[in-house]
Phi, psi and omega in degrees: 000146182282155187298323179296319178297315179301317179298320179295319179294314178302315180301316179295308186290339180272357175290137185302325181289348180244016187300332179281001180262359182241131180263195176267136181305141177285149177260164175302323179294316176305312184295312181298315179299315181295318179299321180291315180298319183271350183056051179224169170241118179291146176291146183298323178294321177296315179301314180300314181299310185286336174287333178273317192239356186065205173286115190213170176283131177219040188108326166209172181296128174247105185280147176223247183241316176237096185276159171302150186300334180275355183264348184093167186266350184299130180269167176302325179293311180298316180296320180291316177300317180300315179298314182293322181286328184292331183201055181310318183281348181260351185288121178296152182307321182295345180251001184298329180251015178270168179228149185273122179254349183190187168212168185269007181088352178242016178089007178264113182291145174252124187238160175230144175254175185296336176282347177100359178292143180247127185238158165241138177253112179281103189296331180290323183252352184060028177265154180242137177231134174281123178270318182210150178278345178199163176295319179300317178303315180295314182296323178296331177292322183268339180233069186292165181306327184292347178092351178286157180241144176256078177228000000 
């Protein structure tokens, strides 16, 4: 992620009215353990984000290990296990090595793959939709150059 984008996110998350949207930064050990447990490789942009902000708001909740208090306690590991157990036989091939970083509030998981693409899995129809081609692309939508926030 570029430095200007990181500064805009930091500025937003460090405002007192948004303090519950920033978690505790992930450690290398947290990341390695989760990758081993889930048998995945996290995308570098996701790693950078969670090492800086923990589980934090980035346009929607981006879960990690120690999330901001307003994001809930579910970790990326718990969310991914829940998704995999709920419908092993329904998971499309393109999501088999993805991990759940969020949900849309209606039970539809938001996943990321090792290449960094962000998907939503519509649980009612078992369809997959690409939401963003990268985390940076998504973050730029919510934290535009102009400095305004879409929240």
